C-alpha positions, 0 to 999 in steps of 0.5 A: 861902288861894289855890291856887298855880299848878302849877309847869310844871317839876314834873308829878305830883311829878316834877321835869322840865326844860323846854327853851326854844323853838327859835329860828329864824334871821333868814334862815330866817324870811325864807325862810319868809316868801318861800315863804308869799308865793309860795304866796299868789300861786300861790293867787290865780293858781289862783283866777283860773284857776278863775274863767276856766275856769268862765266858759269852761264857761258859754260852751261851751254844748253843745260837749261835747268842749270842756266835757269838756276844760274840766272836766278842766282845772278839776278839775286846777286844784282839786287844785293849789289844794288842794295849795297851801292844804295847803302854806300851812297847813303853813308858816303 
């Protein structure tokens, strides 16, 4: 005799109604998609900015004032990139 799968509406013998998944309007989906695309573009721009800052840091050599400024800009871009990824993951 095969075991029947448990009825999801009944848990521990108690009957419970299951609410349907909320529906999202077409407009809300389009807005979400547009936000995701904008964040993806921002991520690409920030990654490019980090690569350029890295190249500039290599070329700065022993110009410590320039290296310090570039390092600060690099750390700021990294923070902004982390925030963009967090926002992307929240929406995705």
